[in-house]
Structure formats: C-alpha cells, structure tokens
LUMMARKOL-369342 format. One line per 3 residues: for each residue x negated, y, z negated of N, C-alpha, C. Coordinates in nm, 4 decimals, always signed. Example, Ala and Ser with C-alpha at 12.3 -4.5 7.8 and 13.67 -1.06 7.14 Angstrom:
BEGIN
-1.3190 -0.5690 -0.7800 -1.2300 -0.4500 -0.7800 -1.3200 -0.3300 -0.7800 ~ -1.2850 -0.2250 -0.7080 -1.3670 -0.1060 -0.7140 -1.2900 +0.0030 -0.7870
END
This chain:
BEGIN
-2.7514 +3.4112 -3.5494 -2.6928 +3.3878 -3.4116 -2.8226 +3.3998 -3.3326 ~ -2.8405 +3.3022 -3.2362 -2.9520 +3.2955 -3.1448 -2.9147 +3.3316 -3.0142 ~ -2.9772 +3.4030 -2.9285 -2.9522 +3.4159 -2.7862 -3.0632 +3.3394 -2.7130
-3.0163 +3.2468 -2.6430 -3.1210 +3.1556 -2.5649 -3.1047 +3.2111 -2.4125 ~ -3.2159 +3.2720 -2.3658 -3.2150 +3.3348 -2.2400 -3.3225 +3.2611 -2.1396 ~ -3.2572 +3.2397 -2.0235 -3.3434 +3.1753 -1.9294 -3.3665 +3.2757 -1.8054
-3.4934 +3.2756 -1.7719 -3.5350 +3.3709 -1.6581 -3.5962 +3.2880 -1.5471 ~ -3.5354 +3.3094 -1.4314 -3.5708 +3.2305 -1.3146 -3.5226 +3.2880 -1.1886 ~ -3.5835 +3.2795 -1.0704 -3.5243 +3.3170 -0.9545 -3.5019 +3.4692 -0.9522
-3.5752 +3.5471 -1.0343 -3.5513 +3.6913 -1.0494 -3.4105 +3.7231 -1.1099 ~ -3.3608 +3.6355 -1.1794 -3.2329 +3.6726 -1.2583 -3.2354 +3.6039 -1.3921 ~ -3.1383 +3.6260 -1.4661 -3.1330 +3.5723 -1.6119 -2.9977 +3.5222 -1.6429
-3.0005 +3.4141 -1.7385 -2.8744 +3.3593 -1.7912 -2.8971 +3.3576 -1.9435 ~ -2.7895 +3.3996 -2.0105 -2.8083 +3.4093 -2.1638 -2.6887 +3.3285 -2.2181 ~ -2.7104 +3.2448 -2.3189 -2.6133 +3.1757 -2.3845 -2.6331 +3.2131 -2.5457
-2.5397 +3.1650 -2.6323 -2.5468 +3.2108 -2.7663 -2.5337 +3.0666 -2.8499 ~ -2.6266 +3.0681 -2.9506 -2.6079 +2.9536 -3.0442 -2.5695 +3.0124 -3.1755 ~ -2.4546 +2.9753 -3.2227 -2.3937 +3.0157 -3.3463 -2.4539 +2.9162 -3.4523
-2.4959 +2.9742 -3.5732 -2.5489 +2.8926 -3.6690 -2.4533 +2.8781 -3.7967 ~ -2.4838 +2.8041 -3.8908 -2.3932 +2.7850 -4.0096 -2.3575 +2.9202 -4.0631 ~ -2.2274 +2.9426 -4.1011 -2.1852 +3.0584 -4.1574 -2.1340 +3.1647 -4.0562
-2.1729 +3.1458 -3.9291 -2.1374 +3.2436 -3.8253 -1.9975 +3.1896 -3.7619 ~ -1.9215 +3.2706 -3.7130 -1.7974 +3.2237 -3.6551 -1.8041 +3.2310 -3.5056 ~ -1.8094 +3.1133 -3.4443 -1.8070 +3.0983 -3.2895 -1.6728 +3.1496 -3.2290
-1.6704 +3.1766 -3.1052 -1.5493 +3.2193 -3.0402 -1.4440 +3.1078 -3.0486 ~ -1.3194 +3.1489 -3.0502 -1.2009 +3.0545 -3.0447 -1.1348 +3.0530 -2.9210 ~ -1.1365 +2.9463 -2.8586 -1.0539 +2.9452 -2.7230 -1.0412 +2.7952 -2.6798
-0.9489 +2.7756 -2.6017 -0.9243 +2.6197 -2.5542 -1.0518 +2.5546 -2.5269 ~ -1.0619 +2.4388 -2.5879 -1.1865 +2.3579 -2.5578 -1.3107 +2.3872 -2.6557 ~ -1.2962 +2.4823 -2.7401 -1.3961 +2.5120 -2.8410 -1.4005 +2.4053 -2.9457
-1.5167 +2.3776 -2.9866 -1.5222 +2.2582 -3.0883 -1.4681 +2.2913 -3.2216 ~ -1.4316 +2.2136 -3.3024 -1.3657 +2.2523 -3.4420 -1.4772 +2.3105 -3.5226 ~ -1.4399 +2.3646 -3.6348 -1.5294 +2.4370 -3.7250 -1.6190 +2.3340 -3.7979
-1.6074 +2.2078 -3.7785 -1.6969 +2.1066 -3.8383 -1.8376 +2.1065 -3.8095 ~ -1.8689 +2.1509 -3.6871 -2.0090 +2.1540 -3.6273 -2.0775 +2.2736 -3.6848 ~ -2.1930 +2.2553 -3.7627 -2.2605 +2.3709 -3.8101 -2.3407 +2.4567 -3.7146
-2.3658 +2.3963 -3.5963 -2.4329 +2.4741 -3.4851 -2.3467 +2.4534 -3.3599 ~ -2.3165 +2.5860 -3.2960 -2.2280 +2.5663 -3.1801 -2.2859 +2.6491 -3.0584 ~ -2.3209 +2.5806 -2.9544 -2.3808 +2.6448 -2.8340 -2.2703 +2.6759 -2.7325
-2.2664 +2.8055 -2.6846 -2.1828 +2.8497 -2.5756 -2.2455 +2.9181 -2.4654 ~ -2.2314 +2.8792 -2.3385 -2.2877 +2.9406 -2.2369 -2.2137 +2.9166 -2.1074 ~ -2.2139 +2.9983 -2.0120 -2.1507 +2.9828 -1.8785 -2.2224 +2.8650 -1.8237
-2.1368 +2.8068 -1.7314 -2.1781 +2.7105 -1.6302 -2.1590 +2.7654 -1.4946 ~ -2.2339 +2.7343 -1.4023 -2.2211 +2.7829 -1.2597 -2.2806 +2.6881 -1.1581 ~ -2.2460 +2.7035 -1.0385 -2.2963 +2.6106 -0.9197 -2.2827 +2.6911 -0.7995
-2.3633 +2.6509 -0.7008 -2.3655 +2.7075 -0.5644 -2.2469 +2.6554 -0.4908 ~ -2.1774 +2.7542 -0.4159 -2.0681 +2.7242 -0.3258 -2.0984 +2.7767 -0.1896 ~ -2.0428 +2.7224 -0.0860 -2.0525 +2.7587 +0.0484 -1.9735 +2.8946 +0.0722
-1.8545 +2.8958 +0.0208 -1.7727 +3.0268 +0.0368 -1.6912 +3.0453 -0.1056 ~ -1.6535 +3.1770 -0.1099 -1.5727 +3.2199 -0.2309 -1.6883 +3.2488 -0.3331 ~ -1.6465 +3.2336 -0.4673 -1.7341 +3.2547 -0.5639 -1.7777 +3.4062 -0.5722
-1.8883 +3.4187 -0.6377 -1.9486 +3.5586 -0.6493 -2.0911 +3.5626 -0.5798 ~ -2.1226 +3.6746 -0.5309 -2.2434 +3.6766 -0.4687 -2.3625 +3.7103 -0.5705 ~ -2.4658 +3.6328 -0.5721 -2.5811 +3.6803 -0.6647 -2.7031 +3.6771 -0.5668
-2.8018 +3.7365 -0.6269 -2.9411 +3.7324 -0.5606 -3.0278 +3.6560 -0.6473 ~ -3.0716 +3.5492 -0.5834 -3.1702 +3.4610 -0.6548 -3.2933 +3.4342 -0.5668 ~ -3.4102 +3.4764 -0.6113 -3.5253 +3.4639 -0.5416 -3.5254 +3.5468 -0.4221
-3.4574 +3.6653 -0.4296 -3.4419 +3.7495 -0.3209 -3.3468 +3.7134 -0.2126 ~ -3.2824 +3.6091 -0.2439 -3.1746 +3.5519 -0.1255 -3.0428 +3.5496 -0.1828 ~ -2.9382 +3.5830 -0.1021 -2.7932 +3.5835 -0.1368 -2.7580 +3.4445 -0.1536
-2.6847 +3.4223 -0.2844 -2.6316 +3.2841 -0.3097 -2.4988 +3.3051 -0.3684 ~ -2.4046 +3.2350 -0.3173 -2.2602 +3.2363 -0.3736 -2.2492 +3.1315 -0.4813 ~ -2.2107 +3.1765 -0.5939 -2.1929 +3.1044 -0.7208 -2.0559 +3.1166 -0.7677
-2.0063 +2.9939 -0.8120 -1.8819 +2.9783 -0.8882 -1.9062 +2.9492 -1.0386 ~ -1.8200 +3.0121 -1.1090 -1.8414 +2.9887 -1.2608 -1.7282 +2.8936 -1.3303 ~ -1.7761 +2.8068 -1.4077 -1.6741 +2.7262 -1.4850 -1.6494 +2.7903 -1.6134
-1.5461 +2.7442 -1.6813 -1.5231 +2.8027 -1.8206 -1.6445 +2.7615 -1.9151 ~ -1.6857 +2.8454 -2.0111 -1.7902 +2.7987 -2.0918 -1.7507 +2.6668 -2.1681 ~ -1.8547 +2.5770 -2.1749 -1.8381 +2.4605 -2.2471 -1.9002 +2.4562 -2.3805
-1.8339 +2.5017 -2.4848 -1.8919 +2.5031 -2.6214 -1.9359 +2.3552 -2.6662 ~ -2.0437 +2.3432 -2.7223 -2.0757 +2.2187 -2.7755 -2.1281 +2.2244 -2.9195 ~ -2.0977 +2.1255 -3.0155 -2.1325 +2.1426 -3.1442 -2.2471 +2.0411 -3.1738
-2.3292 +2.0725 -3.2642 -2.4617 +1.9950 -3.3020 -2.4809 +2.0076 -3.4549 ~ -2.5324 +1.8938 -3.5085 -2.5529 +1.8811 -3.6482 -2.6814 +1.9439 -3.6976 ~ -2.7707 +1.9693 -3.5976 -2.9034 +2.0334 -3.6289 -2.9459 +2.1320 -3.5354
-3.0193 +2.2340 -3.5972 -3.0706 +2.3460 -3.5052 -3.1606 +2.2842 -3.3971 ~ -3.2499 +2.1852 -3.4390 -3.3482 +2.1329 -3.3378 -3.2624 +2.0769 -3.2103 ~ -3.1625 +1.9954 -3.2487 -3.0846 +1.9345 -3.1365 -3.0158 +2.0391 -3.0520
-2.9579 +2.1430 -3.1154 -2.8833 +2.2517 -3.0479 -2.9812 +2.3341 -2.9544 ~ -3.0947 +2.3610 -3.0129 -3.2005 +2.4281 -2.9264 -3.2408 +2.3557 -2.8133 ~ -3.2591 +2.2241 -2.8298 -3.3115 +2.1394 -2.7100 -3.1980 +2.1262 -2.6186
-3.0690 +2.1204 -2.6481 -2.9703 +2.1175 -2.5518 -2.9502 +2.2393 -2.4899 ~ -2.9675 +2.3631 -2.5642 -2.9502 +2.4877 -2.5017 -3.0623 +2.5130 -2.3943 ~ -3.1896 +2.4782 -2.4132 -3.2876 +2.5040 -2.3199 -3.2499 +2.4156 -2.1996
-3.2105 +2.2882 -2.2267 -3.1875 +2.2037 -2.1091 -3.0680 +2.2522 -2.0193 ~ -2.9652 +2.2957 -2.0890 -2.8556 +2.3622 -2.0196 -2.8911 +2.4705 -1.9360 ~ -2.9586 +2.5717 -1.9766 -3.0092 +2.6765 -1.9107 -3.0948 +2.6350 -1.7892
-3.1897 +2.5393 -1.8051 -3.2592 +2.4946 -1.6964 -3.1680 +2.4272 -1.5834 ~ -3.0713 +2.3506 -1.6336 -2.9783 +2.2761 -1.5476 -2.8994 +2.3774 -1.4653 ~ -2.8541 +2.4931 -1.5210 -2.7833 +2.5798 -1.4539 -2.8602 +2.6456 -1.3378
-2.9838 +2.6790 -1.3660 -3.0650 +2.7296 -1.2623 -3.0970 +2.6304 -1.1514 ~ -3.1081 +2.5098 -1.1824 -3.1344 +2.3946 -1.0832 -3.0122 +2.3828 -1.0047 ~ -2.9054 +2.4107 -1.0422 -2.7703 +2.3985 -0.9739 -2.7709 +2.5000 -0.8641
-2.8459 +2.6226 -0.8570 -2.8539 +2.7040 -0.7662 -2.9978 +2.7239 -0.6993 ~ -3.0671 +2.6098 -0.7072 -3.1874 +2.6007 -0.6368 -3.3271 +2.6495 -0.6986 ~ -3.3156 +2.6840 -0.8295 -3.4508 +2.7195 -0.9073 -3.4866 +2.5949 -0.9803
-3.5995 +2.5500 -0.9514 -3.6466 +2.4257 -1.0278 -3.6606 +2.4538 -1.1767 ~ -3.6210 +2.3654 -1.2611 -3.6283 +2.3868 -1.4027 -3.7528 +2.4281 -1.4597 ~ -3.8581 +2.3684 -1.3978 -4.0039 +2.3985 -1.4346 -4.0365 +2.5484 -1.4144
-3.9535 +2.6205 -1.3209 -3.9793 +2.7661 -1.3039 -3.9001 +2.8481 -1.3690 ~ -3.8271 +2.7965 -1.4714 -3.7449 +2.8814 -1.5639 -3.8061 +2.8910 -1.7054 ~ -3.8228 +3.0255 -1.7402 -3.8896 +3.0613 -1.8713 -3.7692 +3.0731 -1.9608
-3.7707 +3.0110 -2.0770 -3.6759 +3.0160 -2.1773 -3.7268 +3.0892 -2.2968 ~ -3.6507 +3.1893 -2.3530 -3.6888 +3.2595 -2.4817 -3.5717 +3.2368 -2.5640 ~ -3.6048 +3.2611 -2.6911 -3.4987 +3.2529 -2.8035 -3.5108 +3.3865 -2.8816
-3.3960 +3.4515 -2.9072 -3.4016 +3.5860 -2.9760 -3.2999 +3.5675 -3.0876 ~ -3.3527 +3.5983 -3.2136 -3.2657 +3.6006 -3.3277 -3.1884 +3.7379 -3.3254 ~ -3.0623 +3.7314 -3.3483 -2.9770 +3.8547 -3.3563 -2.8994 +3.8505 -3.4795
-2.9082 +3.9602 -3.5562 -2.8323 +3.9617 -3.6760 -2.6829 +3.9721 -3.6414 ~ -2.5977 +3.8931 -3.7205 -2.4534 +3.8784 -3.6884 -2.3928 +4.0046 -3.6881 ~ -2.4248 +4.1153 -3.7760 -2.3641 +4.2318 -3.7707 -2.4066 +4.3248 -3.6602
-2.5051 +4.2941 -3.5947 -2.5584 +4.3661 -3.4701 -2.4938 +4.3019 -3.3492 ~ -2.4271 +4.1958 -3.3485 -2.3726 +4.1356 -3.2411 -2.2619 +4.2201 -3.1856 ~ -2.2324 +4.2155 -3.0519 -2.1133 +4.2766 -3.0008 -1.9927 +4.2042 -3.0301
-1.8912 +4.2925 -3.0802 -1.7537 +4.2382 -3.0925 -1.6887 +4.2181 -2.9629 ~ -1.6554 +4.0925 -2.9232 -1.5928 +4.0749 -2.7912 -1.4618 +4.1466 -2.7703 ~ -1.3843 +4.1803 -2.8869 -1.2746 +4.2444 -2.8705 -1.2963 +4.3945 -2.8315
-1.4194 +4.4379 -2.8733 -1.4502 +4.5740 -2.8376 -1.5020 +4.6109 -2.6879 ~ -1.5183 +4.4994 -2.6288 -1.5705 +4.5100 -2.4817 -1.4582 +4.5251 -2.3874
END
C-alpha cells in the first residue's frame, strides 16, 4: 500500500494506492477486483457557502467534498501518475497551482495500516 501525499497551501491531502494482493475498500462505485492497482482519494472543490471551512495559504476557504472516486489501473506506473495528477488537481480546485504542490510517496506495510472499522 502506498500513501500519496500532496503538500500545498500550508495543508496536506493524502490518498491511498492499493497494490496487487491488498484489499481495497468496498463501497458503492468501487472498481471490481480485476484491477491490480486501485487509487482512492477524496475529491473536493471550493464553494461560496456551506461546505467545510479550511485554511489554505493562510486564508479561509470553504470546501465541499465529493465521495472518493476509486480508479483501477493495470500498472503501478500508470496508477502513480494518475495519483500525482489527482492530488495536484484537487489543490488547483481550491486555488493552489499544481506546480506549487509537492507530492511524496510513502510505502506502508499492509499490517501497519489502520483498520477503517477500528476508527
């Protein structure tokens, strides 16, 4: 399992890339088990009212979240490229230029991952 973390605007967004042999989360819209690599990450955008208040670049910004959009990939290279682009796109949606986003990839052992049922 890889955590793909974007840093920009003094905040962070983290998504998860599940690799072959790992069990991605099951929920409506999740891809079937045929994809060896599954990317899952929140999607959000700026709104005028409602949403949640976040601080980005020291300024208050209202953001609304969409359901995570899991995507399946045949290769690790394609999955990582899409994950990086996804993270940069989310920041751009709230006014942080993609070039200003630093993306890091962290390998996490499957048994060290947090069990969502325990949260």
